[in-house]
C-alpha positions as CSV (number, residue, x, y, z in Angstrom):
1,X,106.5,122.4,117.9
2,X,104.6,119.4,116.8
3,X,106.1,119.4,113.2
4,X,103.2,117.3,110.4
5,X,103.2,113.9,109.5
6,X,102.9,113.9,105.2
7,X,100.7,111.3,103.4
8,X,101.4,110.4,100.3
9,X,99.4,108.0,98.4
10,X,100.9,104.9,95.8
11,X,99.4,102.2,94.2
12,X,99.9,99.0,95.4
13,X,99.6,95.9,93.0
14,X,98.0,91.8,94.9
15,X,101.2,90.3,92.7
16,X,99.1,86.7,94.0
17,X,96.1,87.6,91.8
18,X,97.8,90.5,89.0
19,X,96.7,88.5,85.5
20,X,99.4,90.7,83.9
21,X,97.2,92.5,81.2
22,X,98.9,96.0,81.1
23,X,95.6,97.5,81.4
24,X,97.4,99.8,84.3
25,X,100.6,100.2,82.3
26,X,98.9,101.8,79.6
27,X,96.9,105.0,81.8
28,X,99.8,105.5,84.1
29,X,101.0,108.9,83.6
30,X,104.2,108.0,84.9
31,X,104.8,105.0,83.4
32,X,105.2,104.2,87.5
33,X,103.3,100.5,86.6
34,X,105.5,97.8,84.6
35,X,104.9,93.6,83.8
36,X,107.5,92.2,85.4
37,X,108.7,88.6,83.7
38,X,105.4,88.8,81.9
39,X,103.4,87.4,85.3
40,X,102.8,90.2,87.9
41,X,102.5,94.3,87.8
42,X,105.1,96.1,89.7
43,X,105.4,99.5,91.0
44,X,107.7,102.1,91.2
45,X,107.2,104.0,95.1
46,X,109.6,106.5,93.4
47,X,107.5,107.3,90.8
48,X,103.8,106.4,91.9
49,X,101.8,109.9,93.0
50,X,98.8,107.7,93.9
51,X,96.1,109.1,91.1
52,X,93.7,105.9,91.6
53,X,94.2,105.5,87.3
54,X,95.4,102.3,87.7
55,X,93.1,101.1,90.1
56,X,90.1,102.1,88.3
57,X,91.5,100.3,85.1
58,X,92.7,97.4,86.3
59,X,89.7,94.1,85.6
60,X,90.8,92.0,87.9
61,X,90.8,94.7,90.9
62,X,94.0,93.6,92.0
63,X,95.2,97.7,92.6
64,X,94.5,99.0,96.0
65,X,95.7,103.0,97.0
66,X,97.5,103.0,100.3
67,X,98.5,106.3,102.4
68,X,101.6,106.2,103.3
69,X,104.4,108.1,105.8
70,X,106.1,110.2,103.3
């Protein structure tokens, strides 16, 4: 019997292009994103549910939503 592979969506930030504006931090309902050292946004993969709010809000368009195996 095959077991179904579960997929989960998560946000990913292109750190080289992030301007650390904090827009993603403000809209994340689970506080899964933080600005680190004032220079880049980082996603806590354990908290992120892939709701896409951060990606829609990002003015630099550096956040993508990816599917990962859960």
